[in-house]
N, C-alpha and C positions, 0 to 999 in steps of 0.2 A: 766641141760642141756634142759628138757623137758619145764619147764616154759620159757625161752628164744626162743625156739622155738614156743610156744605158743603167746607168744608176738608178733615175727615177723609175724606169722600167722594171728593174731589179726588186727595189724596195716597195713597189706597187704587189707585185708576186709573193713576195715575201710576208706582205701584210695580208693577203686575199686568199693567198695558198695557191694549190694547182688549178687548174681548169674545171670547173665543175661538169659533173657528165650526168647527173641524176636531177629531177626536179627539186628534191629536197636540197642537194648541195646549188643547185640556181639561186636559190632563195636563199640561202645563207650566204652566198657570196656574193649578192645583191645587195643584201641587209648590210655587209661588210662594208660593202665599197660606199655605202650611203649613210653609215653609221652617226655621220655628225647633221645629215639633212632633217630638217623640219618634219615631223611625223604627219603632218597635217598635209603634206605635199600628194595630190592625186597623181598617184602612179599610171594608174590604168581609166581612162575616162569612159561611163557607159552612155551617159546622157548630158545633153546639155540644153538648157531651155525647154526642155519635156515638161519639167514640172512647174515651171514659172520661168520669170525673168530672171536670168544669173543663177539658177540651180542646176549645180551640175552633181552627179550620182557617178560613183565607182569606187575604186581600192586605193587607200591610201596606204602611204609609208606604216604607220600606226598598225592598220589593218593587217597587212603582211608580217611585222613582227608580232600580231598577236596570233595567227596562224602558226607561224613557227614554233612560237610558245606550246601551240594547241598539239603539234606534231612532237615536240619535244616529251611533252605528258605522255602522250599516245604510246610514243616509242618507248618508255620507262614502264608503263604498264603492262605492256606486250613484253618485255623482258621478264618484268614480276610472275607473270603468269606462267612463260616458260621455266622458271626459276622454281615455282611452285610444282609443276608438272614434274621436274625432274627430282624434285626431293620426295615427292609423291611415290613415283618409280622406285627410287632407291630403298624407302620404308616399304614398297609393297603395298601402299594405299591407292585404291582408286575407284572412286565414288561412282564413276560409271564405266572402268574397265580400261585394260589399255587401249581399246579401239577409242574410247573417247581423247585419251591422253593425244594420242596420234593423231586426232583431227584438231586438235590444238595447236600442235606444234606445226602440222600441215598448213592451217588457216595462217600462222603466225608468219611463215615463211614464204607464202604466195600471195602477193598482195592483190586486191580486187582489180580487175580489168578495168581498163581507162575507158569510162563511157566517150 
């Protein structure tokens, strides 16, 4: 019994990866854990019956999938901007000077404070 539980646990860890530590990792981890779950599942319920009988609002699994995709696109765009900064610096091109390039790099490396 113990060996089958260990095997199931290890298979789950192999599928989901290490314990997530950041919000983006936790989102990816949650979506991986529910990869086969219906996207209309209301993951977080904000209201129930406020806008009418049986009307529920909140965030669905498909909403979380869309948010994750937006994060992937944003990260790719940031990587492209940083690559352009590097290329411009290598070629000695800077429309706003080296100070502007450094501001872009700093902004990409430091996320906005959580509100």
